[in-house]
C-alpha positions as MATLAB code, in Angstrom:
seq = 'MRVFVTGATGFIGSAVVKELIGAGHQVLGLVRSEEKAAALAAAGAEAHRGSLEDLDSLKAGAARSDGVIHLAFNHDFSTFAANCEDDRRVIAALGSALAGSDKPLIVTSGTAMANSVPGELAKESGTVVSSKVIPRAASEEATAAVAAEGGNVSVVRLPQVHDTVRQGLVTYAIAVAREKGVSAYIEEGRNRWSAAHILDVARLYRLALEKAEPGAKYHAVAEEGVSQREIAEVIGRGLKVPVRSIPLGEAGTHFGWLGLFAGHDMPASSEQTRRKLGWQPTGPGLIADLEAMDYAV';
ca = [
     -33.949  -42.484   20.960;
     -36.603  -44.978   19.633;
     -39.274  -42.516   18.509;
     -42.736  -43.437   17.435;
     -43.932  -41.267   14.346;
     -47.494  -41.145   13.479;
     -48.108  -39.698    9.835;
     -44.525  -41.250    9.015;
     -45.164  -41.597    5.611;
     -47.099  -38.288    4.866;
     -45.550  -35.256    3.492;
     -43.918  -33.700    6.684;
     -43.625  -37.250    8.465;
     -41.126  -38.486    5.663;
     -39.017  -35.319    6.182;
     -39.135  -35.862    9.921;
     -38.202  -39.410    9.734;
     -35.299  -38.693    7.696;
     -34.134  -35.940    9.951;
     -34.273  -38.190   13.122;
     -32.380  -41.459   11.488;
     -29.809  -38.619   10.159;
     -29.262  -37.865   13.825;
     -28.867  -41.271   15.106;
     -32.493  -41.908   16.478;
     -34.520  -45.147   15.593;
     -37.965  -44.668   14.095;
     -40.826  -46.645   14.578;
     -43.396  -45.458   12.295;
     -47.321  -45.764   12.189;
     -48.497  -47.252    8.827;
     -51.765  -49.202    7.700;
     -50.547  -50.912    4.473;
     -47.874  -53.018    3.247;
     -47.069  -50.451    0.700;
     -46.195  -47.757    3.404;
     -44.305  -50.339    5.616;
     -42.155  -50.905    2.453;
     -41.563  -46.890    1.815;
     -40.597  -46.991    5.867;
     -38.205  -49.615    5.672;
     -36.598  -47.950    2.581;
     -36.040  -45.143    4.650;
     -34.225  -47.027    7.568;
     -37.449  -46.962    9.992;
     -39.453  -49.889   11.256;
     -43.240  -50.029   10.469;
     -45.735  -50.407   13.355;
     -49.247  -51.570   12.107;
     -51.987  -50.013   12.975;
     -54.308  -46.866   12.578;
     -55.515  -43.550   14.067;
     -58.843  -45.222   14.435;
     -57.266  -48.222   16.367;
     -56.329  -46.592   19.861;
     -54.957  -49.573   21.242;
     -52.272  -49.750   18.359;
     -51.250  -46.278   19.147;
     -50.765  -47.230   22.699;
     -48.738  -50.177   21.762;
     -46.489  -48.323   19.528;
     -45.980  -45.105   21.999;
     -45.142  -48.169   24.695;
     -42.327  -49.397   22.799;
     -40.640  -45.941   22.128;
     -38.789  -43.508   24.179;
     -41.014  -40.374   22.850;
     -43.790  -40.019   20.298;
     -44.051  -37.454   17.607;
     -47.860  -37.078   16.681;
     -48.116  -36.030   12.967;
     -50.927  -37.754   11.664;
     -54.212  -35.915   10.740;
     -57.426  -36.621    8.549;
     -57.215  -33.741    6.164;
     -60.827  -34.512    4.705;
     -62.423  -31.221    5.446;
     -65.944  -32.141    4.831;
     -65.686  -33.712    8.201;
     -63.199  -31.244    9.637;
     -64.904  -30.897   13.158;
     -65.148  -34.738   13.419;
     -61.541  -35.306   12.559;
     -60.584  -32.530   15.091;
     -62.286  -34.370   17.688;
     -60.869  -37.873   16.697;
     -57.336  -36.172   17.098;
     -58.341  -35.414   20.672;
     -59.132  -39.047   21.470;
     -55.902  -40.218   19.751;
     -53.700  -37.588   22.047;
     -55.322  -38.812   25.026;
     -54.640  -42.426   24.115;
     -50.773  -41.548   23.305;
     -50.694  -39.783   26.607;
     -51.969  -42.592   28.536;
     -49.381  -44.734   27.267;
     -46.828  -42.496   28.387;
     -48.011  -41.917   31.888;
     -46.036  -42.322   34.821;
     -42.741  -41.556   32.744;
     -40.792  -38.317   31.380;
     -41.066  -39.765   27.788;
     -41.752  -36.820   25.551;
     -44.964  -36.473   23.315;
     -44.930  -33.970   20.633;
     -48.569  -33.025   19.012;
     -48.884  -30.938   16.005;
     -51.095  -28.116   15.858;
     -51.372  -24.955   14.004;
     -49.902  -21.234   14.345;
     -53.799  -20.090   13.910;
     -54.619  -21.759   17.346;
     -52.585  -18.815   19.244;
     -54.929  -16.274   19.961;
     -53.808  -12.724   18.975;
     -54.952   -9.147   18.327;
     -55.985   -8.812   14.590;
     -53.289   -7.381   12.592;
     -50.343   -8.550   14.937;
     -48.150  -11.640   15.082;
     -49.474  -14.710   16.671;
     -46.964  -15.692   19.320;
     -46.210  -18.895   21.226;
     -47.331  -17.632   24.688;
     -50.478  -16.137   23.183;
     -53.374  -17.867   24.672;
     -54.995  -20.609   22.671;
     -58.288  -20.555   21.102;
     -61.244  -22.425   22.112;
     -62.392  -25.470   20.026;
     -65.754  -23.933   19.589;
     -64.285  -21.095   17.857;
     -61.683  -23.064   15.860;
     -62.428  -26.936   15.933;
     -58.410  -27.875   15.375;
     -57.754  -26.360   18.958;
     -59.169  -29.602   20.049;
     -55.466  -31.042   19.954;
     -54.374  -28.088   22.073;
     -56.906  -28.871   24.500;
     -56.039  -32.649   24.411;
     -52.421  -31.744   25.237;
     -53.366  -29.544   28.165;
     -55.334  -32.406   29.749;
     -52.238  -34.762   29.144;
     -50.021  -32.126   30.769;
     -52.207  -31.674   33.736;
     -51.971  -35.820   34.179;
     -47.912  -34.923   34.407;
     -47.340  -36.109   31.117;
     -44.195  -34.069   29.081;
     -45.771  -33.099   26.361;
     -45.188  -29.941   23.920;
     -46.753  -28.420   20.888;
     -45.305  -27.537   17.280;
     -47.584  -25.224   15.586;
     -47.335  -25.405   11.786;
     -47.846  -22.408    9.288;
     -47.676  -23.485    5.411;
     -45.137  -26.035    5.276;
     -43.664  -26.004    1.650;
     -41.155  -27.442   -1.085;
     -41.634  -27.562   -4.825;
     -44.222  -30.029   -4.693;
     -46.818  -29.129   -1.548;
     -47.465  -25.932    0.015;
     -49.783  -26.596    2.732;
     -53.047  -24.570    2.136;
     -51.779  -22.853   -0.972;
     -51.819  -26.286   -2.626;
     -55.484  -26.181   -2.503;
     -55.475  -22.543   -3.708;
     -53.493  -23.863   -6.774;
     -55.810  -26.408   -7.571;
     -59.027  -23.969   -7.362;
     -56.860  -21.479  -10.009;
     -56.466  -24.466  -12.057;
     -60.081  -25.201  -12.243;
     -61.468  -21.961  -12.067;
     -59.058  -20.489  -14.649;
     -58.283  -17.674  -12.583;
     -56.237  -17.277   -9.476;
     -57.945  -15.091   -6.672;
     -57.070  -13.428   -3.622;
     -59.888  -11.657   -1.316;
     -60.358   -7.897   -1.611;
     -56.743   -6.241   -1.525;
     -54.995   -9.059   -0.581;
     -53.293   -7.870    2.250;
     -53.949  -10.780    4.377;
     -50.999  -12.925    5.411;
     -49.935  -16.512    5.678;
     -46.722  -17.812    7.645;
     -44.518  -20.217    6.145;
     -41.461  -22.554    6.362;
     -39.798  -24.686    4.143;
     -40.139  -28.716    4.959;
     -36.857  -29.493    5.905;
     -36.449  -26.704    8.398;
     -39.904  -27.873    9.796;
     -38.453  -31.282   10.506;
     -35.444  -30.296   11.989;
     -37.448  -28.101   14.412;
     -39.553  -31.377   15.426;
     -36.035  -33.008   16.127;
     -34.967  -30.382   18.422;
     -38.128  -29.928   20.553;
     -38.015  -33.740   20.876;
     -34.573  -33.521   22.097;
     -35.206  -30.920   24.328;
     -38.459  -32.533   25.734;
     -39.511  -29.456   27.687;
     -42.634  -30.174   29.478;
     -45.460  -27.479   28.337;
     -43.425  -26.058   25.381;
     -44.940  -24.526   22.621;
     -43.105  -24.097   19.298;
     -43.756  -22.215   16.178;
     -42.396  -23.458   13.036;
     -42.160  -20.440   11.015;
     -39.546  -19.111    9.044;
     -41.607  -16.182    7.252;
     -43.985  -14.568    9.633;
     -46.249  -13.435    6.979;
     -46.514  -13.582    3.003;
     -49.551  -11.544    1.566;
     -52.480  -13.563   -0.404;
     -51.958  -11.212   -3.150;
     -48.331  -12.130   -3.447;
     -49.364  -15.636   -3.573;
     -51.949  -15.540   -5.787;
     -49.815  -13.579   -8.342;
     -46.987  -16.278   -8.469;
     -49.606  -18.972   -9.002;
     -51.163  -16.718  -11.834;
     -47.899  -16.746  -13.543;
     -47.126  -20.285  -12.953;
     -50.577  -21.453  -14.468;
     -50.391  -18.738  -16.999;
     -54.037  -17.509  -15.934;
     -55.128  -14.397  -14.788;
     -55.284  -12.846  -11.695;
     -57.894  -10.699   -9.788;
     -59.356   -9.620   -6.531;
     -62.853  -11.039   -5.565;
     -65.351   -9.669   -2.757;
     -65.208  -11.605    0.484;
     -68.864  -12.428   -0.090;
     -67.957  -14.759   -2.908;
     -64.631  -16.686   -1.053;
     -67.145  -19.385   -0.228;
     -68.429  -19.777   -4.088;
     -65.205  -19.432   -5.500;
     -62.697  -21.404   -2.964;
     -64.948  -23.876   -1.488;
     -64.116  -25.077    1.769;
     -60.944  -23.401    1.475;
     -62.690  -19.811    1.513;
     -62.774  -20.414    5.230;
     -59.294  -19.507    5.424;
     -58.616  -17.723    2.169;
     -59.417  -14.172    3.770;
     -57.727  -14.668    7.265;
     -54.914  -12.866    8.469;
     -52.413  -15.482    9.783;
     -49.094  -14.143   10.305;
     -46.979  -15.435   13.324;
     -43.802  -15.366   15.106;
     -41.248  -17.616   16.024;
     -38.940  -15.494   18.253;
     -39.510  -17.532   21.482;
     -38.936  -20.977   19.555;
     -35.692  -19.493   17.883;
     -34.438  -18.394   21.086;
     -35.215  -21.797   23.220;
     -34.361  -24.297   20.314;
     -31.519  -22.391   18.525;
     -33.634  -23.207   15.447;
     -32.352  -20.886   12.537;
     -34.512  -21.755    9.204;
     -32.487  -21.564    6.077;
     -34.550  -23.124    3.294;
     -35.901  -21.519    0.458;
     -39.028  -19.021    1.112;
     -42.576  -19.804    0.084;
     -42.610  -17.392   -3.075;
     -39.233  -18.979   -4.293;
     -40.899  -22.732   -4.042;
     -43.643  -21.640   -5.821;
     -41.948  -19.991   -8.748;
     -39.567  -22.933   -8.991;
     -42.569  -25.776   -9.043;
     -43.608  -27.386  -12.097;
     -47.162  -26.118  -13.018;
     -47.342  -28.449  -15.928;
     -47.745  -31.839  -13.433;
];
């Protein structure tokens, strides 16, 4: 297949591009600079100049392809709600370019979008939360709108995706611990975050594309839940800073915008995903990658 990938030079996108090419697919990657175009060419992919703001460029890239994997997202959390609404428009544009075909569109979301009973695992079949509750759910609402028009669209929900360089929200927790001189967790630190290694996640995207099942929802989850206390402790050892509990009321002051997530219990299951796609994650766990990373950088 010829696959149009947004976010093709990003952390996850780069791994997805490599996975697709390794499996014999061709990749057309969205880029906005010559530097990124050169990086894509070096990876064996073709560059498509454009941006998330230029909806016509997105439609043109999708129209040139046999399928689309949408990974790009503006992670500036100071404008989070607006970024989520922008993603709604991007998904609508991609969907319109594929209208009337069976070409698959894979949309990226998060495991927290699957509504679950507090303390229980979020599941692929769980009811999607409203964007009025979690703004990022706008992406799944846009996906549902494309599906309602007959689009072959599915969703990959991400946990904390990691290697020894980046670890999703944990990367920001490390930056806060470095700045504050203490690695903190909320209350008893029992709240959990699900996680998966970057290479396992890249393979799941490829499998989801090849399966091309309309309406499917997949959880890229290798570890159902790693406790915040365990994460904070390994960060403390790596940075050689003290580890301590802080009250929930101090989360915003200590963590800044990350305080919105730091105390949330966000475990998730991938049982349905593994069964549907035959996906079996093999990469190292989150704690292993945190132990192996270079904290001096």
